[in-house]
KEKE-3310 file (N, C-alpha, C; in steps of 0.2 Angstrom, whole numbers, plus 5000, padded with zeros to 4 digits):
npx = (5093:5087:5077:5075:5080:5071:5060:5065:5065:5050:5044:5051:5043:5029:5017:5018:5008:5002:5013:5014:5001:5004:5011:5004:5000:4990:4976:4974:4961:4956:4959:4944:4939:4943:4941:4928:4926:4931:4922:4911:4914:4919:4905:4900:4908:4905:4891:4893:4901:4890:4880:4885:4888:4875:4868:4878:4876:4864:4864:4873:4864:4853:4858:4869:4882:4900:4903:4914:4915:4907:4912:4917:4906:4903:4913:4911:4899:4903:4911:4902:4892:4904:4908:4896:4895:4907:4920:4926:4921:4907:4890:4891:4883:4874:4878:4868:4856:4867:4871:4858:4856:4867:4867:4853:4860:4870:4862:4853:4866:4870:4858:4858:4871:4865:4857:4864:4876:4878:4864:4864:4875:4871:4860:4866:4873:4885:4897:4901:4912:4917:4911:4915:4930:4927:4918:4929:4940:4930:4930:4942:4941:4932:4936:4947:4943:4937:4949:4955:4945:4943:4956:4971:4972:4966:4951:4939:4923:4913:4902:4901:4914:4924:4920:4916:4917:4902:4899:4897:4898:4909:4912:4914:4907:4904:4892:4892:4895:4886:4875:4877:4874:4864:4855:4860:4856:4841:4840:4843:4835:4825:4826:4826:4812:4807:4810:4804:4790:4785:4778:4788:4797:4796:4797:4812:4817:4810:4817:4833:4832:4828:4828:4824:4812:4805:4805:4795:4784:4779:4786:4792:4809:4820:4816:4817:4828:4833:4828:4834:4849:4847:4844:4853:4864:4859:4862:4874:4882:4875:4884:4893:4895:4893:4906:4915:4914:4915:4930:4941:4938:4944:4951:4953:4944:4933:4938:4944:4937:4932:4936:4934:4919:4915:4920:4909:4899:4901:4906:4893:4884:4882:4872:4863:4853:4852:4860:4873:4871:4873:4886:4893:4894:4901:4912:4915:4918:4926:4937:4939:4941:4953:4963:4964:4976:4984:4992:4987:4986:4987:4972:4963:4967:4966:4953:4949:4956:4945:4935:4939:4941:4928:4921:4927:4921:4907:4906:4894:4892:4885:4872:4868:4861:4863:4868:4865:4880:4881)
npy = (5277:5287:5282:5271:5275:5285:5277:5272:5282:5284:5274:5276:5287:5282:5279:5273:5266:5260:5253:5243:5237:5229:5220:5212:5198:5185:5182:5165:5152:5152:5143:5141:5141:5128:5119:5119:5115:5103:5096:5095:5086:5076:5073:5068:5056:5048:5045:5036:5025:5022:5019:5007:5000:4998:4985:4976:4977:4973:4960:4953:4956:4947:4934:4932:4931:4935:4944:4943:4944:4955:4968:4966:4962:4977:4980:4973:4979:4991:4988:4981:4992:5000:4991:4992:5005:5011:5002:4993:4984:4983:4990:5005:5010:5026:5030:5030:5023:5012:5009:5007:4993:4988:4989:4980:4968:4967:4964:4952:4944:4944:4937:4922:4920:4918:4908:4900:4896:4900:4895:4880:4877:4882:4874:4865:4864:4869:4878:4894:4900:4893:4898:4909:4912:4904:4917:4924:4916:4913:4930:4931:4923:4930:4942:4939:4935:4944:4951:4946:4948:4962:4968:4977:4990:5006:5015:5024:5033:5036:5048:5062:5064:5075:5088:5106:5112:5117:5135:5138:5148:5148:5134:5123:5112:5097:5097:5081:5075:5082:5077:5062:5062:5068:5057:5046:5050:5049:5038:5029:5034:5026:5014:5016:5019:5006:4997:5002:5001:4994:4978:4967:4975:4974:4959:4958:4965:4957:4946:4950:4952:4942:4925:4912:4914:4924:4912:4904:4913:4911:4918:4917:4911:4909:4918:4929:4932:4930:4940:4949:4948:4951:4965:4967:4965:4974:4987:4988:4985:4999:5009:5005:5009:5023:5025:5024:5034:5045:5042:5032:5017:5001:4985:4981:4989:4991:4979:4989:4998:4989:4989:5000:5000:4989:4997:5007:4998:4995:5005:5013:5002:4985:4975:4984:4994:5006:5011:5008:5019:5030:5028:5026:5037:5045:5038:5043:5058:5062:5054:5063:5075:5075:5074:5089:5091:5081:5070:5062:5049:5045:5047:5033:5028:5037:5039:5027:5028:5033:5027:5017:5025:5027:5015:5013:5021:5018:5004:4995:5002:5017:5019:5006:4991:4988:4974:4960:4948:4930)
npz = (4923:4931:4933:4943:4953:4957:4960:4972:4981:4980:4988:5000:5003:5005:5014:5033:5035:5026:5020:5032:5027:5016:5019:5031:5037:5034:5046:5056:5057:5075:5090:5097:5083:5078:5087:5087:5074:5073:5082:5075:5064:5071:5075:5062:5060:5072:5069:5058:5064:5075:5064:5061:5072:5078:5072:5075:5089:5092:5086:5096:5106:5105:5104:5111:5105:5101:5086:5075:5062:5056:5053:5039:5035:5034:5025:5014:5008:5004:4996:4986:4981:4974:4965:4956:4955:4949:4943:4928:4925:4927:4930:4929:4938:4944:4964:4972:4967:4968:4981:4987:4981:4988:5001:4998:4997:5009:5019:5013:5011:5027:5033:5026:5032:5043:5043:5037:5044:5057:5066:5062:5070:5081:5086:5088:5099:5099:5111:5118:5117:5105:5095:5094:5091:5078:5072:5070:5063:5051:5049:5044:5033:5026:5021:5015:5003:4998:4997:4986:4975:4973:4976:4982:4980:4985:4983:4976:4976:4962:4960:4971:4976:4976:4983:4987:5006:5014:5022:5037:5048:5059:5055:5043:5031:5019:5008:5006:5017:5027:5020:5025:5040:5042:5034:5042:5055:5054:5049:5061:5070:5065:5069:5081:5083:5076:5087:5096:5094:5086:5084:5079:5084:5096:5103:5098:5108:5121:5118:5120:5131:5139:5132:5135:5142:5132:5122:5127:5131:5118:5110:5090:5092:5084:5071:5074:5079:5066:5057:5064:5060:5046:5047:5053:5044:5033:5039:5041:5026:5024:5033:5030:5016:5018:5026:5015:5007:5014:5018:5012:4999:5004:5006:5020:5026:5034:5046:5051:5057:5067:5080:5083:5082:5094:5105:5107:5108:5119:5128:5128:5134:5132:5124:5124:5110:5110:5117:5110:5100:5107:5112:5103:5097:5106:5105:5092:5094:5101:5098:5085:5094:5098:5090:5090:5100:5101:5087:5071:5070:5083:5088:5088:5097:5109:5110:5114:5128:5133:5134:5142:5156:5157:5158:5172:5181:5178:5176:5170:5157:5148:5146:5149:5160:5178:5186:5196:5203:5207)
capx = (5096:5083:5069:5076:5080:5063:5056:5067:5061:5043:5045:5052:5037:5024:5012:5018:5001:5002:5019:5010:4996:5005:5014:5003:4999:4982:4978:4971:4959:4957:4955:4938:4934:4947:4936:4919:4926:4934:4917:4905:4919:4920:4897:4899:4911:4900:4887:4895:4901:4884:4876:4885:4887:4869:4870:4883:4875:4856:4865:4874:4858:4849:4863:4875:4888:4901:4903:4922:4914:4903:4914:4916:4899:4904:4918:4906:4892:4906:4915:4899:4894:4910:4908:4890:4896:4914:4922:4924:4914:4903:4885:4889:4874:4873:4882:4863:4853:4873:4870:4852:4859:4874:4862:4850:4865:4871:4854:4854:4870:4868:4851:4862:4876:4864:4855:4869:4880:4876:4859:4866:4877:4868:4857:4870:4874:4891:4901:4902:4919:4919:4906:4918:4934:4923:4919:4936:4941:4923:4929:4947:4938:4926:4942:4952:4939:4936:4955:4954:4940:4943:4963:4975:4973:4961:4947:4934:4916:4913:4900:4902:4922:4927:4916:4916:4911:4898:4903:4891:4898:4917:4913:4913:4906:4902:4885:4891:4896:4881:4870:4877:4873:4856:4852:4863:4851:4837:4840:4843:4828:4819:4826:4822:4805:4805:4812:4799:4782:4783:4778:4794:4804:4794:4799:4818:4819:4810:4823:4837:4830:4826:4828:4819:4806:4803:4801:4790:4781:4777:4788:4796:4815:4823:4813:4820:4834:4836:4825:4839:4854:4848:4844:4861:4869:4860:4866:4883:4881:4876:4889:4899:4895:4895:4913:4920:4911:4921:4938:4943:4935:4951:4948:4952:4940:4928:4943:4948:4933:4928:4936:4928:4911:4914:4920:4905:4893:4904:4903:4884:4882:4883:4865:4858:4855:4853:4867:4876:4870:4877:4893:4895:4896:4904:4920:4918:4918:4931:4945:4941:4944:4961:4965:4966:4984:4988:4993:4979:4986:4982:4964:4959:4969:4962:4944:4949:4958:4940:4931:4941:4940:4919:4920:4929:4916:4903:4906:4890:4892:4883:4865:4866:4861:4869:4866:4870:4883:4881)
capy = (5279:5290:5277:5266:5281:5287:5270:5272:5288:5282:5268:5280:5292:5278:5281:5267:5263:5254:5246:5239:5230:5223:5215:5207:5191:5181:5177:5160:5151:5152:5137:5140:5139:5121:5115:5118:5110:5095:5093:5092:5082:5069:5070:5064:5049:5045:5043:5032:5020:5021:5015:4999:4997:4994:4980:4971:4977:4968:4953:4951:4957:4940:4929:4934:4932:4942:4943:4949:4945:4960:4973:4961:4965:4983:4979:4970:4986:4996:4986:4981:4998:5000:4985:4995:5014:5014:4996:4996:4979:4985:4994:5010:5016:5031:5027:5027:5015:5006:5009:5002:4986:4985:4988:4973:4962:4965:4962:4944:4941:4943:4932:4918:4917:4916:4901:4893:4894:4901:4892:4875:4878:4882:4867:4857:4865:4875:4885:4901:4901:4888:4902:4915:4909:4903:4923:4925:4914:4918:4936:4931:4922:4935:4950:4938:4935:4953:4953:4942:4952:4969:4969:4981:4998:5011:5016:5030:5031:5040:5053:5066:5064:5083:5094:5113:5115:5123:5136:5136:5153:5148:5127:5121:5105:5098:5094:5076:5073:5085:5072:5058:5064:5069:5053:5041:5050:5046:5028:5028:5036:5022:5009:5016:5017:5001:4993:5004:5005:4987:4968:4963:4976:4972:4955:4957:4968:4952:4941:4953:4953:4935:4922:4907:4916:4924:4907:4903:4917:4912:4921:4913:4918:4910:4920:4938:4931:4929:4947:4953:4946:4954:4971:4968:4966:4981:4993:4987:4989:5005:5010:5003:5015:5032:5027:5024:5041:5050:5041:5029:5010:4997:4978:4981:4997:4984:4979:4994:5000:4985:4990:5007:4998:4988:5004:5010:4996:4993:5011:5014:4997:4979:4972:4989:4997:5015:5011:5007:5024:5035:5026:5027:5045:5049:5037:5048:5064:5061:5053:5068:5081:5073:5079:5096:5093:5076:5068:5060:5042:5040:5047:5029:5024:5042:5035:5019:5026:5037:5019:5014:5030:5029:5008:5015:5026:5016:4997:4995:5007:5024:5015:4997:4991:4985:4966:4957:4944:4928)
capz = (4930:4936:4936:4952:4961:4957:4965:4978:4983:4982:4993:5006:5004:5005:5021:5035:5035:5018:5021:5036:5023:5011:5024:5035:5036:5037:5052:5055:5063:5083:5093:5097:5078:5077:5088:5085:5068:5072:5084:5071:5060:5076:5074:5057:5060:5076:5064:5054:5069:5076:5060:5059:5079:5082:5070:5078:5096:5092:5086:5100:5113:5103:5104:5116:5100:5099:5079:5071:5057:5056:5049:5032:5031:5032:5019:5008:5008:4999:4989:4979:4978:4974:4959:4952:4952:4946:4940:4924:4921:4930:4923:4930:4941:4950:4970:4974:4966:4969:4987:4987:4980:4991:5007:5001:4997:5017:5022:5010:5017:5035:5032:5024:5037:5051:5044:5035:5049:5067:5068:5064:5075:5091:5086:5088:5105:5102:5114:5114:5115:5097:5090:5096:5088:5071:5070:5068:5056:5046:5047:5038:5024:5020:5022:5011:4998:4997:4993:4979:4971:4976:4975:4988:4978:4988:4976:4978:4972:4955:4960:4977:4980:4977:4985:4991:5010:5015:5028:5046:5054:5058:5053:5036:5029:5014:5006:5004:5023:5028:5020:5028:5046:5040:5031:5047:5061:5051:5051:5069:5073:5063:5071:5086:5080:5075:5093:5102:5092:5081:5085:5078:5089:5105:5100:5098:5114:5122:5115:5122:5140:5143:5129:5137:5145:5128:5119:5133:5130:5112:5103:5086:5093:5078:5068:5078:5076:5059:5057:5067:5057:5040:5050:5054:5036:5028:5043:5043:5022:5025:5035:5023:5009:5021:5026:5009:5005:5019:5019:5005:4999:5006:5007:5026:5030:5039:5049:5056:5059:5070:5085:5087:5084:5099:5109:5105:5113:5127:5131:5130:5136:5130:5121:5122:5106:5113:5123:5105:5097:5112:5114:5094:5094:5108:5103:5084:5096:5108:5090:5082:5095:5100:5086:5092:5103:5096:5082:5071:5069:5090:5089:5089:5107:5115:5111:5119:5135:5137:5135:5150:5161:5159:5161:5179:5184:5178:5174:5164:5151:5149:5147:5151:5166:5181:5185:5201:5201:5210)
cpx = (5091:5077:5071:5078:5075:5057:5056:5062:5052:5040:5048:5047:5032:5023:5016:5013:4999:5007:5015:5005:4997:5008:5013:4998:4990:4980:4973:4966:4958:4955:4950:4935:4935:4944:4929:4920:4927:4926:4913:4910:4920:4910:4897:4904:4909:4893:4886:4896:4894:4880:4877:4887:4882:4867:4872:4879:4869:4860:4866:4870:4854:4851:4868:4881:4891:4903:4908:4920:4911:4908:4919:4911:4899:4905:4914:4900:4897:4910:4907:4895:4897:4907:4901:4891:4902:4917:4921:4919:4909:4896:4885:4886:4879:4875:4873:4859:4859:4872:4864:4853:4864:4869:4857:4854:4871:4868:4854:4859:4871:4864:4855:4867:4871:4860:4858:4874:4880:4869:4859:4870:4877:4863:4860:4875:4881:4893:4901:4909:4921:4916:4912:4925:4932:4922:4926:4938:4937:4928:4937:4946:4935:4933:4945:4950:4938:4942:4955:4949:4941:4950:4965:4975:4967:4959:4943:4928:4916:4910:4903:4907:4924:4920:4916:4910:4907:4898:4898:4894:4906:4916:4909:4910:4901:4895:4885:4889:4890:4875:4869:4877:4867:4854:4854:4856:4843:4834:4840:4837:4823:4821:4827:4818:4802:4804:4803:4790:4780:4783:4786:4800:4803:4798:4808:4819:4816:4815:4828:4836:4831:4825:4825:4813:4803:4800:4797:4786:4775:4780:4794:4804:4820:4822:4817:4825:4836:4835:4832:4847:4853:4849:4851:4866:4867:4862:4873:4884:4883:4881:4896:4902:4896:4903:4916:4918:4917:4926:4939:4941:4942:4947:4948:4947:4937:4933:4942:4943:4930:4930:4934:4920:4908:4917:4914:4897:4895:4901:4895:4881:4879:4874:4861:4858:4856:4858:4875:4877:4873:4883:4897:4899:4899:4912:4922:4922:4925:4938:4946:4945:4950:4966:4969:4973:4988:4988:4986:4979:4986:4976:4960:4960:4965:4954:4943:4952:4950:4935:4933:4938:4931:4917:4922:4926:4908:4902:4902:4890:4887:4873:4864:4865:4863:4866:4868:4876:4883:4875)
cpy = (5280:5285:5273:5272:5284:5282:5270:5274:5287:5277:5272:5284:5288:5279:5274:5262:5256:5250:5242:5234:5228:5219:5210:5202:5189:5180:5171:5159:5147:5147:5135:5139:5130:5117:5116:5112:5104:5092:5091:5086:5075:5067:5066:5057:5046:5041:5039:5024:5019:5017:5008:4996:4994:4989:4973:4969:4971:4961:4949:4951:4947:4936:4928:4930:4939:4943:4947:4948:4950:4966:4969:4962:4973:4984:4980:4975:4989:4993:4983:4986:4998:4998:4990:5002:5013:5009:4995:4988:4978:4990:5000:5015:5021:5029:5029:5025:5007:5002:5004:4995:4984:4983:4980:4969:4961:4963:4953:4940:4938:4936:4924:4913:4914:4908:4897:4893:4894:4896:4883:4873:4878:4876:4860:4857:4866:4880:4888:4903:4900:4896:4909:4916:4906:4909:4923:4924:4914:4923:4936:4928:4928:4941:4944:4936:4943:4954:4952:4946:4957:4971:4976:4990:5002:5014:5022:5029:5037:5049:5057:5062:5070:5086:5101:5113:5121:5126:5141:5141:5148:5139:5126:5113:5101:5094:5086:5073:5077:5078:5064:5057:5064:5060:5044:5044:5049:5038:5025:5029:5032:5017:5009:5015:5009:4996:4996:5004:4997:4980:4966:4967:4974:4965:4956:4961:4962:4948:4943:4953:4947:4930:4918:4910:4921:4922:4904:4905:4916:4913:4915:4916:4916:4914:4928:4936:4931:4937:4951:4953:4948:4962:4974:4972:4971:4986:4993:4988:4996:5010:5011:5009:5023:5032:5028:5032:5048:5047:5038:5019:5008:4988:4978:4985:4992:4983:4984:4998:4998:4986:4997:5005:4994:4991:5006:5007:4994:4999:5012:5007:4991:4976:4979:4993:5005:5016:5012:5013:5029:5034:5027:5035:5047:5047:5043:5055:5065:5058:5058:5074:5080:5075:5084:5096:5086:5071:5064:5052:5041:5044:5040:5026:5031:5038:5030:5022:5030:5032:5017:5018:5029:5021:5009:5018:5023:5010:4995:4997:5013:5023:5009:4995:4986:4977:4963:4949:4938:4927)
cpz = (4936:4937:4941:4957:4963:4963:4971:4984:4985:4988:5000:5009:5007:5014:5025:5035:5030:5019:5025:5032:5020:5016:5029:5031:5038:5043:5052:5058:5071:5084:5094:5090:5076:5079:5088:5077:5067:5080:5077:5066:5065:5076:5069:5056:5068:5072:5061:5060:5072:5069:5060:5064:5080:5078:5074:5088:5096:5091:5092:5108:5113:5104:5106:5110:5099:5093:5077:5066:5050:5053:5044:5030:5028:5025:5012:5003:5003:4993:4982:4978:4974:4964:4954:4948:4947:4943:4934:4918:4924:4926:4924:4932:4944:4958:4973:4972:4968:4976:4989:4986:4986:4999:5004:5001:5005:5018:5020:5013:5021:5034:5030:5029:5043:5048:5038:5041:5056:5069:5067:5069:5082:5090:5089:5095:5106:5105:5113:5116:5109:5096:5091:5090:5079:5068:5067:5062:5049:5042:5043:5034:5020:5017:5015:5003:4995:4994:4988:4975:4970:4974:4983:4987:4981:4982:4977:4973:4965:4957:4970:4979:4979:4979:4992:4996:5011:5021:5031:5049:5054:5057:5045:5035:5021:5013:5004:5013:5027:5027:5024:5036:5049:5040:5039:5054:5059:5052:5056:5073:5071:5064:5079:5087:5080:5083:5097:5099:5087:5086:5084:5082:5095:5106:5100:5105:5121:5125:5119:5129:5144:5135:5129:5140:5139:5122:5123:5131:5124:5104:5099:5087:5088:5072:5068:5078:5070:5055:5059:5064:5049:5041:5051:5049:5034:5034:5041:5033:5020:5027:5032:5016:5011:5022:5020:5006:5008:5018:5011:5005:5001:5007:5015:5028:5036:5046:5054:5058:5064:5077:5087:5089:5090:5104:5111:5107:5118:5131:5132:5133:5134:5130:5121:5114:5108:5115:5116:5101:5099:5113:5108:5094:5098:5110:5097:5088:5098:5102:5090:5086:5099:5097:5085:5095:5103:5090:5076:5071:5081:5092:5091:5097:5110:5116:5116:5126:5138:5137:5143:5155:5162:5163:5169:5182:5185:5173:5167:5159:5154:5150:5150:5160:5173:5184:5192:5198:5206:5211)
residu = (MET:LEU:VAL:PRO:VAL:PHE:ALA:LEU:LEU:LEU:MET:ALA:LEU:ALA:PRO:ALA:SER:ALA:MET:ALA:GLN:SER:ASN:GLU:VAL:PRO:ARG:GLY:PRO:THR:PHE:LEU:ASP:ARG:ALA:LEU:GLN:VAL:LEU:VAL:ASP:GLY:ILE:GLN:PHE:GLY:SER:ILE:ILE:ALA:ILE:THR:ALA:VAL:GLY:LEU:SER:LEU:VAL:PHE:GLY:THR:THR:HIS:LEU:ILE:ASN:PHE:ALA:HIS:GLY:GLU:LEU:VAL:THR:ILE:GLY:ALA:VAL:VAL:ALA:PHE:PHE:LEU:ASN:VAL:ALA:ALA:SER:GLY:PRO:GLY:TRP:HIS:LEU:ILE:PRO:ALA:ALA:LEU:VAL:ALA:ILE:ALA:ALA:GLY:ALA:LEU:LEU:GLY:GLY:LEU:ILE:GLU:ARG:GLY:ILE:TRP:ARG:PRO:LEU:ARG:LYS:ARG:GLY:THR:GLY:MET:ILE:ASN:LEU:PHE:ILE:ILE:THR:ILE:GLY:PHE:SER:LEU:LEU:LEU:ARG:HIS:VAL:VAL:LEU:VAL:PHE:TYR:GLY:THR:ARG:PRO:GLN:SER:TYR:ARG:GLU:TYR:ASP:ILE:GLN:GLN:ALA:ILE:ASP:LEU:GLY:PRO:VAL:GLY:ILE:THR:PRO:ARG:ASP:LEU:THR:ILE:VAL:VAL:LEU:SER:VAL:LEU:VAL:LEU:LEU:GLY:VAL:ALA:PHE:MET:LEU:GLN:LYS:THR:ARG:ILE:GLY:THR:ALA:ILE:ARG:ALA:VAL:SER:ALA:ASN:ARG:ASP:LEU:ALA:GLU:ALA:SER:GLY:ILE:ASP:VAL:ASN:ARG:VAL:VAL:LEU:VAL:VAL:TRP:VAL:LEU:GLY:GLY:GLY:LEU:ALA:ALA:LEU:GLY:GLY:VAL:PHE:PHE:GLY:LEU:THR:GLU:ILE:ILE:THR:TRP:ASP:MET:GLY:PHE:ARG:LEU:LEU:LEU:LEU:MET:PHE:ALA:GLY:ILE:ILE:LEU:GLY:GLY:LEU:GLY:SER:ALA:TYR:GLY:ALA:MET:VAL:GLY:SER:PHE:VAL:ILE:GLY:ILE:VAL:ALA:GLN:VAL:SER:THR:LEU:TRP:PHE:PRO:ILE:ASP:LEU:GLN:ASN:ALA:TRP:ALA:LEU:LEU:ALA:LEU:ILE:VAL:VAL:LEU:LEU:ILE:ARG:PRO:GLN:GLY:ILE:LEU:GLY:GLN:ARG:GLU:ARG:VAL:GLY)
# end
């Protein structure tokens, strides 16, 4: 009987500061901390969109083809790396060599699609509307082929799945995401260097500016277009591996990313590879920052709203050139 009474007396005589300290609730992150964190997440998301959108932009610039099947190249890159890395029937490679093979497979597939489908159709004089509809059908075909072989179950890679974030002041980022951002920026800088400082890059810019004049100047347009498709397929596969690392691998992941790719290209300026890079980063940042106030399910809607607002102010896009109509 004396023990409970003695305990109550100790509690009553305890200093008020000690009582307050024991009941103190840890303070959560401030709004500024959360804003900086989603900004970092937006840069990382935008880098993935940019990697996948550059190839799509180059294809449109050289052929004026709106390729709805480009998202499936993203999915195929992620799935090929998965089968080499994780699947029981696969060789069980580390993700890095598996990703390199996936990039090569995406580049090869892009070249085969150009040589086997689009070049014959162009030679036959198929109209752009017809080609546009064919890309939709081809997208559905590739997507369901992936569904048959991969299935509907979401999967993840064996390596770099769960990591502890590195604290950089008020923000945190995992080594995996930091590596993705750095590699994406390096690849984008490499593409920019190729376009500006190499002969094939000069040829690509010439074909994008004026196809007929480039052909009259002695440029092999078919070879340039083939290089663009190979480059676009490889970049799409790389973006697919990155997207699978940060999110999860599904049979329709490329299709879910396709709308944001188009948004980045249009926002940056149609046919401009540099515009696709800038526009994709803007779309990624707006999508993530919107989650500060609105549900995450609406982040793509707010990114598209930002696209509409920018186009109302600058119809040619951020880095697009004004064109005279009529």
